[in-house]
N, C-alpha and C positions, 0 to 999 in steps of 0.2 A: 487693449485686447481686440483683435480683429480676426474675423474668419474669412479667409480667401475663398472666392468662388472657384469651382472646378468644372471642367468640361473638356471634351476632345472632339475636334472635327477632323474630317479627312481632307487634306489639302487637294484642291483640284477636282473634287467630286460633288461639291455642294451646288449642284446645277439648279436646284429649285429653291435655294436660300432657306431651307428648313420648312418649306411649305408642307402642309399636311396632305400629301398626295397619297392615293391608294397604292399599297405595295403588294397586294395579292396575298396569297396564303403561303405559309411555310410548308413546303411539300415534304413528303417522307425522305426524298433525296437530300433536301436542304437540312432536315433534322439530322440525318445520318452524318452529313459533312460537319455540322456544328458539333455534334457529340464526339466525333473523331478528333477534331481539332482541340476541343476543350480537354479531352482525355489525355492527348499527347502533351498539352501544355501544363496541365494541373494534376492529372491523376483522378479527377472527378468524373464519375460515370453518369451521363445523362441518358436515361432510357426513355422510351416512348411516352411514359406517364408524365414526363416533363414537357411535352409538346406545347401545351397551353402556356406554361410559364416561359419557355424560350420565346414563343411568339410575342407575348406581351412585353418582355424585357428587351427584345431586339428591335421592335418596331421603331422606337425612338432613334436608335442608332442608324437604322436604314433611312429614315426620313431626314435626320440631321445631315447625313452625308449626301442626300440628294439621289440616292439609288432608286430605281423604279421597281425593284423586286428584291425579295430576300436572296434569291439566287445570285443576283449581281453583287450584292453586298458580301455574301459569303465567298464568292470567287475573289473579290478584292482582298478580303482578310486572309484567305488561304495563300494568295501569292506573296504575302508579307507576314508570316506567322510570328516574327519578332518585332513587328511594327507597333506604332502607337494605337492603331485602331483595334488590333488584336488584343492588346492590353485592356482597351476600353470595353471590348466585348466580354472578356473574362470578368472585368469589374461588374458589368451589368448582370452577369449570370451567377455571380458568387453571392451566397447568402452570408451577411455579416451580422448575425444576431448575437448580441453579447450584452453584458451589464457589469457594473462594478460589484465585486465580491459575490459573484454567482457561485452557488453551491458552497456556502460559507464554511462548511466543515473541512473542506480542503485547505482553506487559509488557516484554520485553527491547527490542522495537522502540520502545516508548514512551520508554525511557531513552536508547537510543543514537541515535534519530533525532528524535523529537518534541520532547523537552526541549531539546536543543541548538538546534534550529531556532527554537523559540518564544523562548527566552531570547536567542538571537543577534539576533533582530529588535528586541526591546524587553523587557529583563529587568525593568524597572520595572513593567510591566503584569502580571507574574506569568503563571500558567497557568490557563486556564478550560476545564473539560471537562464532558461530559454523558454519563451512563450511562443509556441509554434501555431500559426493560424490565429494571429493576435487581433485580426479585424480592426476595429476603430480605436483600440488602445485601452479600453476599460480594464481588461484582464492584466496586462503587464503593469499598468499603474497601480492596480490593486495589490499585485505582488510586491511592488516596490514599497508601497505604504506599509504592508504587513511586515516586510523585512526591516524597515526602519524602526517600527515599534518593537520587533522581536530582538533587535540587536542593540538597543539603547544602553544596555549594560556593558557593551563592548564598543566604546566610541570610536576606536581606530579601525573597526571592521569595514572593509570595502564591500560594496554591493554592485553587481552588474547583472542587468537583465537584458538579454538580447531578444527582441520581439520581431518576428518575421511574418509576412503575409504575401500572398500573390496579388492582392488588389492594391493598385497604386492609389486609387481614390480613398480606400479605407486607411491606408498608411498616411495619407495627407492629413486626414482628420486626426489620426492618432498623434502624429508629430506635433500638431498645433496644441493638443491637450485642452481644447475648448469644447464645451458641451452645453446643450440646453439644460436649464436647471432641473427639468423633470427627470433627467437621466440620473440624478443623484438623490432622488426623492427617498430612496430606501437606505442611503448611506447614513450611518450613525452620526449624530450631531457633533460629537467630539472629533470624529475623523474629518468631517466637513470643515470644522474650525481650524484644524491643524494643517490640512493638506490641500485646501481649495481656496481660490480667490473669487470673490463675488463680483460680477460685472456691475457697473453703474452707468447711468446716462444712456448712451446709445447701446451699451452692452448689457443693459438690464435684462434679466432673464437667462443669462448665461453664466457659467462658472469656468474657471481655468485651473488645471492641476498646477500646484505650486512648483516653482523652479527646483526646489529641493528634491522633489520626486522626479520631475522630468529629466533631470541630469543623470539619473540612475538607469534610464531606459534608452537603449539604442535600437532604433527601428531600421529594418533592412527589408528590401524587396527581394524575397527569396521563394523559390519553389521547394517545398519539402523534399520532393523526389529528386532534386538536383543539388541538395545541400552538400557543401564541403564539410570537412571535419573542423571543429573549432580548435584554435591553438591551445585552449585550456578546456578540458572536459567539463561538462556542466554538472553541478551538484544536484540540480533538479531540472526536469523538463516537464512543461505543462502543455499538453496537446488534447484539448477537450472539444468535443463536438466537431471534429475535423475528419478523423479516420472513417467515420460512418458514411461519408460521401464517396469513399474510395471503393474500388472492387478488391477482391481478395489479393490479387497480385500486387496492386499498388499499396495496399495496407501492409503487406509483408515487407515490401521494399522500404516503406517509410519507417516501420518499426526497426528494421535492421539499421537504418540511419540513426534513429534515436539511441539504440543500444550502443552504437559505435561512439556516440558523442556524450554518453553518460559516464560519469566518474564511477569507479568502484565504490559501492555503497550508496550511489546516487539514487534518487527517487524519480519515478515517472508517474504522471497524473493523467488519467482519462476522465471523461464525464461519467456520471453514474448510469448513463444509457448505453455505455460501451463496455467491451471486455476484450481480452486477448485469447479467448479459448480456442479459436481456430488457427492461430498463428504460431510459428516456431520462434521461440525466444528462450533466454536464460533468466528472465526476471521472475521474482517471487512476489506474490501478492501479500501485502502487509496490512491493508485496510481496504474498505470499499473503494474500488476504482483507483487504488494507489499500489504501485509495484516498486520493487527495489532490485537494483543490480547487486549481485553478491560481491562482497568485499574481496 
């Protein structure tokens, strides 16, 4: 079990070798340029209240690249909006707060309602899900573990969870499936025993998600606002604590994408802090923060 280091430098711009040189202040013009680029690349709206956060998170990128100001850094990123440094900037500004089995009642709903419903229609097709905005992977792995437990009476049932995120750094952690042990402190002992491997020696203090679980999850670097249609519609879509960062237009666009990828009778999960009241859709609420597409 090894955890690879990550980092991204800008070729040809590290003039100061990462020295902690003054970079000045993030001006209102700089903030506007960053907000515009982030919105166009991710749909996330950064308003002036995020000025301090943007300053703090981009200082390291500016210094690492050897730029002498935020303006010079932003000009570089703007010239190459599909480049590695733009991806690194998005990573730095993206919040990836998540945990295993967060809002546990949704996982219970998955077992008691979604699994029987899907298998009752056609067990041979198995279950296909999508974890959108999956961050560092705790959510899709929790889904895979829940589905393994919920389908043990149907041993031939296939399970596929596609997990997408805009952050390449978060996806790198997710794909490795290795976490500090304190990240699983609240996971039930029986689940830990079945689905995690404990690190020893140099890996003491870390755990790895078991291969049986990892093989069920496919991680992809995707922007929700630019998603294609899946070849197979999803039986459920999990998008929690993501739409809240979008403005109204981006939320509507994303929801339309989710509806288009949801199978008839499929289920859509939000966080309990979100709702769809201001958006146009054909989904019907069936439980707190759970919606269903009509059959």
